[in-house]
Residue, then its C-alpha position, 0 to 999 in steps of 0.5 A: m334500530y332495525l325497523a323504520g320507526g312508527s312515524s314512517r306510515m308509508w314504510w309500514a303500509v308497504f311492508w304489510v301489503f307485501v306480507a299479505a300478498g306473500v301469504g295470499s300467494r302461498l295459500h291460494f289453492i294450497t290444498m290442491p291437489y289433495k294428494v301426494v305430489w312429487d317429493e312429498a312421497h319422500f318427506g311425508k314417509m319420514v314424517s310418519w317414521y318420526i311420529n312412529r319413532t321408527f329409524f330411517f336414514d337419509v342423506h340430508p341433515v335432520g332439522g328440516k324433517l323434524l320441523l315438518t314433523l312438528f307441523g304435522y304433529l301440531g296439526g293432529y297428524n298421527g303418522t298413519h298415511s303411507f305416502e307410498s307413491p305420488d297421487k295417493p289421496y290425503d282423504g281421511y288423514d287429519g293433520i297432513m295439510a298442516m304440513r302444507v298450510v295453517s287453515s281453520r279447517v285443520c288447525r287445532r292449536c294456536a301454536e301451529a300458526v306461529f310456527w308456520m308463519c315463521f317457516d312458510g315460504a311467505a316469510l321470505v317476503p318480509l325478510g327480503f324486504h327488510t334485508v334490502w332496507t337494512l342495506t340501502r335504506s331505500l323504500p323503492a329498492s326494498t319494494f322491488a326486492a319484495g315484489l320479486i320474491t312475492f311473485e316468483v313462480g318457482t318459490i310460490t310452487l315450492s312453498k305449497f308442498i311438504l318439502l325441505d326447500p321452503l325451510l332451506l330458503f327461509f334459513i338462508l335468507a334469515s342468515f343473510h338478514g342477520f349478516t346485514f345486521m352484523h355489518e350495520a352494527d359494526d361500529r357499536s362493538f359489544s353493544k346489545q344490538w351488536w350481540f343480537a346481530y351476531l347471536y341471531t346470525g349464528a342461530m340461523l347458520g346453525c338452522v340452515m346447516s341442519v336443513k341441507f348441507v347446501g347451506l354451507f354456501i351462506v356459512l362461507v359468505v359470513g365466514l369470509y366477511v368475518a375473516l376480512d373484518l378481523w384481519q382489518k381490525l388486526g391491522e389497526l395499529d391503535r387497537p390493542l391486541l386484547s380488543v382483537a382477541a375479544h372480537f375473535m372470541a366473540r365470533v367463535l362463540t356466536l358464529i362457530l360454537l352456537p351453530a355447532a351446538i344447534y346442529v348437535g342439539v337438533f341431531f340429539i332430538h333426532d337420535q332420541l326420537l328414532f329408537k325402533a327398527k322398521t323390521l328385522h330385515a330393514a335395509d336402513e339400519g343394516t347400513f350401519s355398524p353392529g354397535f349402532q344397530m344394538r340401540l334400536k329396539t326390535n333390531f336383531l342385534n338389540n340385547l344380543t346374546q350369542p357365542k363369542k368364538l366362531a366354531y365349525g358348524n356355526v350359522i353366521t352372517l358376514k358383514n363387510t367391515n367398511l363404512a356402510g358395509i354390506y352382507l354377503h348374500s346369495h340367491n337362486f339366480t345364476y350369472p349369464q351362462h354365455k359369460v362364465g359358464k353353466n350353473k354359477q349361482q350369484l354371490t352378491g352383497f346385500g344391504a338388508k338383513d335377509v334369510n339369504n345372508y346366512f352361511k354355515v361354516l364347514f370343515p374343509e373335509e366332510d364330517p359325517d357327524l352332523g347330528d341336528t345339522f350342527y357338528d357333534g362332540l366338542p366344538e372346534y373353533v376356527m383359528n387364524g390360518d384355518w381352512v373353511r368352506l362357506y355353505h349357503m343354507t337356503t340354496n344348498s351351495l358352497v361359496s366358490c371362486d374360479r379363473n373367470m374374470s368378475l363381470v363388472t370389475r374385470k381385474h378380479y376373479l369371479a366369486y360365485a356359489k356352486a350347488y352342493n348337497l351335504t348328504d351326498p356321499a359321493l361329493a363327500a368322498k370327492i372332497n376327501r380325495a381332493f386332499d390327497e392330491n396336489p392342489e396345483a395339479t388339480v386346480s383346473n379340474p372343476n370337479i375338484t372342490m379346492w375351489q370351495l376352500w377358503s383360508v381364514h386370515i385375521v387382520g393383525g392376528k397371531p397364529g392360533e388366535y380365535v375368530k371372534a364375532l363382532d370383533s375380528r376382522v377376517k379375510f377369506v382367501c381362495i386356496p387355489l388363486t390366493c385371492a380374497l373375497t371382496w366387496t367391489r362397491e359396484k352394482l351388478p346390472l339390473k337385468w340379471g343382477f338386480n342392482q345388488q352389490e358385486i362380490s368378487c375375488s381380488k388378488n389385492v388381499m391387503d385391500d380394506y374391502t376384503n375385510w369381513m366381520v362375523e355379525i350373527n354367530m349361531n350355535p345352540h350347543l355353545k354358550n351365549e354371551s352378551f355384547s351390550h358393551l359394544e353399543s355405540g354412544f351418542f357421539s359415535r352414532m352421530i359421527e357414523t351417521h355423517r360418515v355414511m351420509t358423506f359416503i352415500n352422497g359420494r356414490l350418488v354423484t360419482t360415476r363408476g371407474s375401473r378398478 
């Protein structure tokens, strides 16, 4: 039905000439340069991570990268090349060229040739030729279209490297190819040819959406055609409603459910392959919720056991509870002195797990009974409304706030870390004196530590309710200013803030970005409990991944606005 037929020798001659020309133009100098080029450094790393079963995050869907991995695996690539930067040579790494091309020198399995011929840029040529033939039944028009695709320099160039673009172009054109079949078979409803056209188109739509979301445009083209076609059928007065319903359900099955099943199936393969964290401190998995991270082997949260309740003296990490939330972080660098004054250490948000993310929860008044650096005696748990201090252990400083404006989000107060020595009796006495004075009368005095006191508020909590790790959403409200510690979603300047996330103190204490969660909660004197019941299931992980993809994509394309 869809081919010209064996009697048309000219048709077949032209077809195979362009197939040969398409393959030859793509294979010409395919191994040059024999080193990492452009975005191969990006997608090559991902292929290595797939082969090594190592988790990573990317803003694109997973299907195209899985296909590249399949090509590399069939060619014998073992995932050891670092792809750390462009110009890194491929010498000594078998199988990498299989992701660019099939050649006798590196091809080890016959199946590899089949896969590559389906998805290489050369396949665009016969697809384009036959698409135009299906629409026009004109050999000159088909020849012209095939010639444009064969000798288009940009397409040839993209087809020579380890990129998603050749796969994307193939599936877009294959979807449109199936679309022309649908149009041609419209007068033979529910025949074998009709079902083939719809199933083929639906499968290609599922594949194109699995490579890049830009494939949505071809989905819209097909969707608009189907909607108009159904509307026309509904308007045919002699057509039974049962027939219209049958057409509607057939299109739902082939053009909605089938593509969705392919997309979910491809993501399931991705999810099953990537089950190991890169390192204990990797940033990719740190972007996700604790329940998501619990599935990843070698992640700190995998098989986690720790105290359930937050007690004074515990060593903790604080993670913002919002999508792609960051960790509260500090380090030995200060804010610019001419902007906020001397010795104000940066308090930032950091996406990766890091030793500088750890804080100790201290009493509002100093307690000399520290013993082995943890408070002696029975544990005193932090409850809704309690006051705490947050001590940054690696820099010996306390989380603080003052009346200076934050340096990026100017509507907020500055949050910073101030040097503090737990063993200094003079400072301990100063804290005790501060509690004997009126906070309103002493708040302007920088030597008084009311600025380091934070009131803990559990979102939706009741009086006397305990703060629970990985469960409670809490706000930390600065006592003198009644502002809440918040993640502004802005970056600090690279020059002095290293592009880390800005943390400030917001007067809008109801803002969702003032909500934090105790993730790590360590205390050797408290009973550990398992948190395995919080591990996310497959569909939860899939939904969260796509929410993070949307969030990160949005941050890549929007410019910063004032808040």
